[in-house]
TORLODO-904025 format. One record per residue: x, y, z of N, C-alpha, C, O, CB in turn; residue in three letters. Coordinates in nm, 3 decimals, padded with zeros to 5 digits. Glycine has a CB too. Example, Ala and Ser with C-alpha at 12.3 -4.5 7.8 and 13.67 -1.06 7.14 Angstrom:
2
((01.319,-00.569,00.780),(01.230,-00.450,00.780),(01.320,-00.330,00.780),(01.424,-00.332,00.846),(01.131,-00.447,00.905),ALA)
((01.285,-00.225,00.708),(01.367,-00.106,00.714),(01.290,00.003,00.787),(01.341,00.114,00.804),(01.408,-00.060,00.572),SER)
% end
This chain:
91
((00.085,-00.117,00.000),(00.000,00.000,00.000),(00.090,00.124,00.000),(00.187,00.133,00.074),(-00.096,-00.001,00.123),MET)
((00.055,00.217,-00.083),(00.132,00.340,-00.095),(00.078,00.448,-00.002),(-00.043,00.462,00.015),(00.130,00.390,-00.240),ARG)
((00.167,00.522,00.057),(00.128,00.632,00.146),(00.093,00.754,00.059),(00.180,00.809,-00.008),(00.241,00.666,00.249),LEU)
((-00.033,00.794,00.062),(-00.078,00.905,-00.022),(-00.102,01.029,00.063),(-00.095,01.026,00.186),(-00.206,00.866,-00.098),THR)
((-00.130,01.138,-00.006),(-00.163,01.264,00.064),(-00.285,01.247,00.154),(-00.291,01.305,00.262),(-00.189,01.376,-00.037),ARG)
((-00.380,01.167,00.109),(-00.500,01.146,00.189),(-00.468,01.075,00.320),(-00.522,01.109,00.425),(-00.603,01.065,00.110),GLU)
((-00.378,00.975,00.315),(-00.340,00.904,00.437),(-00.266,00.997,00.533),(-00.291,00.994,00.654),(-00.252,00.783,00.402),HIS)
((-00.176,01.078,00.480),(-00.103,01.173,00.564),(-00.200,01.273,00.627),(-00.190,01.303,00.746),(00.005,01.247,00.482),ILE)
((-00.293,01.324,00.547),(-00.393,01.418,00.596),(-00.474,01.356,00.709),(-00.495,01.419,00.812),(-00.485,01.462,00.482),TYR)
((-00.520,01.234,00.689),(-00.602,01.166,00.788),(-00.525,01.150,00.919),(-00.579,01.177,01.027),(-00.649,01.030,00.736),PHE)
((-00.401,01.106,00.911),(-00.319,01.088,01.032),(-00.294,01.221,01.103),(-00.299,01.227,01.225),(-00.185,01.022,00.996),CYS)
((-00.268,01.325,01.027),(-00.246,01.456,01.088),(-00.374,01.511,01.150),(-00.368,01.582,01.251),(-00.192,01.555,00.984),LEU)
((-00.487,01.479,01.093),(-00.615,01.519,01.154),(-00.636,01.446,01.286),(-00.689,01.505,01.381),(-00.732,01.491,01.057),MET)
((-00.596,01.320,01.294),(-00.606,01.248,01.420),(-00.519,01.315,01.527),(-00.561,01.330,01.642),(-00.564,01.101,01.402),LEU)
((-00.399,01.354,01.488),(-00.310,01.425,01.581),(-00.374,01.558,01.622),(-00.366,01.597,01.739),(-00.171,01.450,01.515),VAL)
((-00.437,01.627,01.527),(-00.505,01.752,01.559),(-00.621,01.733,01.656),(-00.642,01.815,01.744),(-00.555,01.817,01.432),GLY)
((-00.695,01.625,01.639),(-00.805,01.596,01.730),(-00.756,01.568,01.871),(-00.816,01.613,01.969),(-00.885,01.477,01.680),GLY)
((-00.646,01.493,01.881),(-00.589,01.466,02.012),(-00.538,01.596,02.076),(-00.560,01.620,02.194),(-00.474,01.363,02.001),ILE)
((-00.471,01.678,01.996),(-00.418,01.805,02.048),(-00.532,01.896,02.096),(-00.521,01.957,02.202),(-00.335,01.878,01.940),ALA)
((-00.640,01.904,02.019),(-00.753,01.987,02.060),(-00.816,01.935,02.189),(-00.855,02.014,02.276),(-00.859,01.992,01.949),CYS)
((-00.825,01.803,02.202),(-00.879,01.746,02.325),(-00.793,01.776,02.446),(-00.845,01.811,02.552),(-00.894,01.597,02.310),GLY)
((-00.662,01.762,02.431),(-00.572,01.789,02.542),(-00.575,01.937,02.579),(-00.576,01.971,02.697),(-00.429,01.746,02.506),VAL)
((-00.575,02.024,02.480),(-00.580,02.168,02.508),(-00.711,02.205,02.577),(-00.712,02.285,02.670),(-00.563,02.249,02.379),ILE)
((-00.822,02.146,02.531),(-00.951,02.177,02.591),(-00.959,02.130,02.736),(-01.023,02.195,02.819),(-01.064,02.113,02.510),ALA)
((-00.893,02.018,02.767),(-00.895,01.968,02.904),(-00.801,02.051,02.992),(-00.834,02.083,03.106),(-00.854,01.819,02.908),VAL)
((-00.685,02.084,02.939),(-00.585,02.158,03.018),(-00.621,02.306,03.035),(-00.585,02.368,03.135),(-00.449,02.146,02.953),ARG)
((-00.691,02.363,02.937),(-00.728,02.505,02.943),(-00.877,02.519,02.914),(-00.915,02.558,02.804),(-00.644,02.589,02.841),ALA)
((-00.961,02.489,03.012),(-01.106,02.493,02.988),(-01.158,02.632,02.951),(-01.263,02.643,02.888),(-01.178,02.445,03.111),PRO)
((-01.086,02.737,02.990),(-01.129,02.873,02.952),(-01.122,02.891,02.801),(-01.208,02.957,02.743),(-01.042,02.979,03.022),ASP)
((-01.021,02.832,02.737),(-01.011,02.838,02.591),(-01.126,02.761,02.526),(-01.182,02.805,02.425),(-00.877,02.781,02.543),LEU)
((-01.161,02.647,02.585),(-01.268,02.566,02.529),(-01.404,02.634,02.540),(-01.493,02.610,02.459),(-01.274,02.431,02.598),ALA)
((-01.418,02.721,02.640),(-01.545,02.793,02.657),(-01.541,02.930,02.590),(-01.631,03.012,02.610),(-01.577,02.810,02.804),ARG)
((-01.438,02.955,02.511),(-01.423,03.084,02.444),(-01.520,03.102,02.329),(-01.617,03.027,02.314),(-01.283,03.100,02.394),GLY)
((-01.493,03.202,02.248),(-01.584,03.233,02.139),(-01.580,03.131,02.025),(-01.674,03.120,01.947),(-01.552,03.370,02.084),SER)
((-01.470,03.056,02.016),(-01.459,02.950,01.915),(-01.447,02.816,01.985),(-01.346,02.789,02.049),(-01.338,02.975,01.820),PHE)
((-01.549,02.730,01.973),(-01.542,02.600,02.040),(-01.437,02.509,01.975),(-01.398,02.532,01.860),(-01.680,02.531,02.036),PRO)
((-01.391,02.408,02.046),(-01.286,02.321,01.994),(-01.319,02.252,01.862),(-01.227,02.220,01.786),(-01.254,02.218,02.095),PRO)
((-01.443,02.228,01.832),(-01.475,02.167,01.702),(-01.441,02.262,01.587),(-01.410,02.218,01.477),(-01.624,02.128,01.696),LEU)
((-01.447,02.390,01.612),(-01.405,02.488,01.511),(-01.252,02.486,01.499),(-01.198,02.510,01.390),(-01.455,02.631,01.547),VAL)
((-01.182,02.459,01.609),(-01.037,02.445,01.602),(-01.000,02.333,01.505),(-00.905,02.345,01.428),(-00.977,02.418,01.741),TRP)
((-01.077,02.224,01.511),(-01.049,02.110,01.423),(-01.072,02.150,01.277),(-00.997,02.108,01.189),(-01.138,01.989,01.460),ILE)
((-01.174,02.230,01.251),(-01.195,02.280,01.115),(-01.078,02.368,01.070),(-01.038,02.363,00.954),(-01.326,02.359,01.107),LEU)
((-01.025,02.448,01.162),(-00.910,02.532,01.129),(-00.787,02.446,01.100),(-00.710,02.477,01.009),(-00.880,02.631,01.245),ALA)
((-00.768,02.340,01.176),(-00.657,02.248,01.149),(-00.673,02.186,01.011),(-00.577,02.174,00.936),(-00.650,02.137,01.256),VAL)
((-00.795,02.148,00.978),(-00.822,02.090,00.846),(-00.789,02.189,00.734),(-00.729,02.152,00.634),(-00.968,02.047,00.836),SER)
((-00.829,02.314,00.752),(-00.801,02.416,00.651),(-00.651,02.436,00.635),(-00.601,02.442,00.522),(-00.869,02.547,00.689),LEU)
((-00.581,02.448,00.745),(-00.435,02.469,00.738),(-00.365,02.352,00.671),(-00.277,02.371,00.587),(-00.377,02.491,00.878),MET)
((-00.404,02.230,00.707),(-00.343,02.112,00.645),(-00.371,02.110,00.495),(-00.282,02.079,00.415),(-00.394,01.983,00.710),LEU)
((-00.492,02.141,00.458),(-00.529,02.141,00.316),(-00.448,02.245,00.238),(-00.399,02.216,00.129),(-00.679,02.167,00.299),ASP)
((-00.434,02.364,00.294),(-00.358,02.469,00.227),(-00.210,02.432,00.214),(-00.148,02.458,00.111),(-00.373,02.600,00.301),LEU)
((-00.154,02.374,00.319),(-00.013,02.335,00.315),(00.008,02.221,00.215),(00.105,02.222,00.140),(00.035,02.293,00.454),VAL)
((-00.082,02.125,00.215),(-00.064,02.009,00.127),(-00.083,02.044,-00.020),(-00.029,01.975,-00.107),(-00.161,01.899,00.166),MET)
((-00.158,02.149,-00.049),(-00.172,02.193,-00.188),(-00.041,02.250,-00.240),(-00.014,02.247,-00.360),(-00.284,02.297,-00.201),MET)
((00.040,02.303,-00.150),(00.165,02.368,-00.189),(00.288,02.277,-00.180),(00.400,02.323,-00.201),(00.188,02.489,-00.104),ARG)
((00.268,02.150,-00.149),(00.382,02.059,-00.139),(00.451,02.043,-00.273),(00.387,02.047,-00.378),(00.337,01.923,-00.086),LEU)
((00.582,02.023,-00.271),(00.654,02.001,-00.397),(00.603,01.874,-00.466),(00.567,01.777,-00.401),(00.806,01.991,-00.372),PRO)
((00.603,01.878,-00.596),(00.555,01.764,-00.674),(00.406,01.762,-00.694),(00.352,01.669,-00.754),(00.597,01.639,-00.608),GLY)
((00.337,01.863,-00.645),(00.194,01.870,-00.661),(00.164,01.927,-00.800),(00.188,02.045,-00.826),(00.128,01.958,-00.550),ASN)
((00.113,01.844,-00.886),(00.084,01.887,-01.024),(-00.051,01.958,-01.027),(-00.155,01.897,-00.999),(00.085,01.765,-01.123),LYS)
((-00.048,02.084,-01.059),(-00.173,02.160,-01.060),(-00.219,02.184,-00.917),(-00.138,02.205,-00.827),(-00.282,02.086,-01.140),GLY)
((-00.349,02.183,-00.899),(-00.405,02.201,-00.766),(-00.470,02.071,-00.721),(-00.592,02.058,-00.721),(-00.507,02.317,-00.764),LEU)
((-00.386,01.975,-00.682),(-00.441,01.851,-00.628),(-00.483,01.875,-00.485),(-00.403,01.919,-00.402),(-00.337,01.735,-00.637),GLN)
((-00.605,01.848,-00.457),(-00.654,01.866,-00.321),(-00.692,01.731,-00.263),(-00.697,01.630,-00.333),(-00.775,01.962,-00.318),THR)
((-00.717,01.732,-00.136),(-00.763,01.611,-00.067),(-00.909,01.590,-00.108),(-00.987,01.685,-00.110),(-00.746,01.623,00.090),ILE)
((-00.945,01.466,-00.138),(-01.083,01.440,-00.180),(-01.178,01.453,-00.060),(-01.139,01.435,00.055),(-01.094,01.299,-00.242),THR)
((-01.301,01.485,-00.090),(-01.398,01.515,00.015),(-01.424,01.398,00.111),(-01.438,01.422,00.230),(-01.528,01.556,-00.048),MET)
((-01.431,01.272,00.064),(-01.452,01.164,00.162),(-01.340,01.157,00.267),(-01.366,01.128,00.384),(-01.462,01.030,00.090),PRO)
((-01.216,01.183,00.225),(-01.105,01.182,00.321),(-01.113,01.302,00.415),(-01.079,01.290,00.533),(-00.970,01.182,00.248),TRP)
((-01.157,01.415,00.366),(-01.174,01.532,00.453),(-01.280,01.506,00.559),(-01.260,01.534,00.677),(-01.212,01.655,00.371),ARG)
((-01.393,01.453,00.516),(-01.503,01.425,00.609),(-01.461,01.319,00.711),(-01.487,01.334,00.831),(-01.629,01.379,00.533),VAL)
((-01.396,01.213,00.663),(-01.351,01.107,00.755),(-01.248,01.162,00.853),(-01.252,01.128,00.972),(-01.290,00.989,00.675),ALA)
((-01.157,01.245,00.807),(-01.058,01.304,00.896),(-01.120,01.393,01.001),(-01.082,01.388,01.118),(-00.957,01.382,00.818),GLY)
((-01.216,01.476,00.959),(-01.283,01.564,01.055),(-01.363,01.484,01.157),(-01.355,01.512,01.277),(-01.375,01.663,00.981),PHE)
((-01.438,01.385,01.112),(-01.520,01.305,01.205),(-01.431,01.229,01.302),(-01.460,01.224,01.422),(-01.610,01.207,01.128),ILE)
((-01.323,01.170,01.253),(-01.232,01.097,01.341),(-01.167,01.190,01.443),(-01.156,01.156,01.560),(-01.123,01.024,01.259),ALA)
((-01.124,01.308,01.398),(-01.063,01.405,01.490),(-01.165,01.453,01.593),(-01.132,01.468,01.711),(-01.005,01.525,01.411),ALA)
((-01.287,01.479,01.549),(-01.391,01.524,01.641),(-01.424,01.416,01.744),(-01.445,01.446,01.861),(-01.518,01.563,01.563),ALA)
((-01.429,01.291,01.701),(-01.457,01.182,01.795),(-01.343,01.166,01.896),(-01.368,01.141,02.014),(-01.478,01.050,01.719),LEU)
((-01.219,01.181,01.851),(-01.107,01.176,01.944),(-01.113,01.291,02.044),(-01.092,01.271,02.164),(-00.973,01.180,01.867),LEU)
((-01.143,01.410,01.995),(-01.157,01.526,02.085),(-01.266,01.500,02.188),(-01.245,01.521,02.308),(-01.189,01.654,02.004),TYR)
((-01.382,01.453,02.143),(-01.493,01.430,02.235),(-01.460,01.321,02.336),(-01.496,01.332,02.453),(-01.620,01.393,02.158),LEU)
((-01.391,01.216,02.292),(-01.353,01.108,02.383),(-01.256,01.160,02.490),(-01.271,01.128,02.608),(-01.289,00.992,02.306),ALA)
((-01.159,01.237,02.448),(-01.062,01.291,02.545),(-01.132,01.387,02.641),(-01.107,01.382,02.762),(-00.946,01.364,02.472),ILE)
((-01.218,01.473,02.589),(-01.286,01.571,02.674),(-01.380,01.504,02.774),(-01.394,01.552,02.886),(-01.364,01.670,02.587),ALA)
((-01.445,01.394,02.734),(-01.541,01.330,02.822),(-01.476,01.232,02.920),(-01.523,01.217,03.033),(-01.644,01.258,02.741),GLN)
((-01.370,01.166,02.879),(-01.310,01.062,02.961),(-01.201,01.110,03.055),(-01.164,01.038,03.149),(-01.255,00.956,02.874),LEU)
((-01.150,01.228,03.032),(-01.044,01.276,03.120),(-01.104,01.335,03.247),(-01.212,01.395,03.244),(-00.956,01.380,03.048),SER)
((-01.034,01.318,03.359),(-01.087,01.373,03.483),(-01.084,01.525,03.482),(-00.998,01.587,03.419),(-01.009,01.320,03.604),PRO)
((-01.178,01.583,03.552),(-01.182,01.729,03.560),(-01.064,01.780,03.639),(-01.027,01.723,03.742),(-01.313,01.777,03.623),SER)
((-01.006,01.887,03.590),(-00.893,01.948,03.660),(-00.947,02.046,03.763),(-01.049,02.111,03.739),(-00.798,02.019,03.561),LEU)
((-00.880,02.058,03.876),(-00.930,02.153,03.979),(-00.915,02.296,03.936),(-00.952,02.387,04.011),(-00.857,02.133,04.111),PRO)
% end
């Protein structure tokens, strides 16, 4: 199996979901701010997409296909929600 841009994107979205969950647990004031953590995941997705479009060897404007974007966002959101719900509350 070949490692494609979609696979890299999906894995990086998983890392983004974990990071958002940890940040939301460690800094609850940020999580209750004007932008909820699920919007952070959308921002991570946008940044990854923009960076991956500019990678060397990209012929034309190859973008990540929509099924991989949706799967990456849902997986990251589920990881965020699992971390936020299962971690103990900080004092």
